[in-house]
C-alpha positions, -999 to +999 in steps of 0.1 A: +242+607+788+251+597+753+227+599+724+227+561+720+230+540+751+245+510+732+275+528+718+306+548+729+335+564+711+369+548+708+385+579+724+423+580+725+425+544+712+415+558+678+444+552+655+441+588+641+450+602+675+480+580+678+492+590+643+485+627+652+506+624+683+535+608+666+535+632+636+532+661+659+561+650+680+583+644+650+572+677+635+582+696+667+616+678+667+622+687+631+613+723+636+636+726+666+664+709+646+658+733+618+660+763+641+695+753+653+708+742+619+741+759+607+742+780+575+764+756+556+739+728+562+710+751+549+731+760+518+734+723+509+696+722+503+695+753+480+690+778+508+658+761+520+656+749+556+640+716+549+637+706+585+615+736+592+594+730+561+589+693+568+583+698+605+557+725+598+540+702+573+540+673+599+525+696+625+497+707+601+490+671+592+489+661+629+464+689+636+443+677+606+443+641+620+433+654+654+405+675+641+393+646+619+393+622+649+374+648+670+348+656+644+341+620+632+347+597+662+347+559+657+316+545+674+321+512+693+291+491+704+289+484+742+281+447+736+303+434+708+283+401+706+252+420+697+248+429+660+228+461+657+220+454+620+205+420+628+167+418+632+159+398+663+125+387+648+142+369+619+153+333+622+191+329+626+192+299+603+194+321+573+160+311+557+145+346+553+130+336+520+114+304+532+077+304+540+067+298+576+038+274+583+006+290+595-011+278+627 
């Protein structure tokens, strides 16, 4: 079971995993494009295969986003109507400073 019964993680709906998947896909496409680039195209960029460099950078960033999402997951409460920071003993009218009559 989970440590806290009232929460769960966002899982694959976490935006960091979506960004990681897209960056990883584009990075792989760039690396593959860079592997099949002709020599005249590489010479235009000063003998630096920019597709491979940019693709590798995108793959590294995708891995960083994935690791970040795995190490620090977003915690979603089970009951969104319940506020965990709200004290149930306090009056909901917002008069925390007012004195209560004694019986």
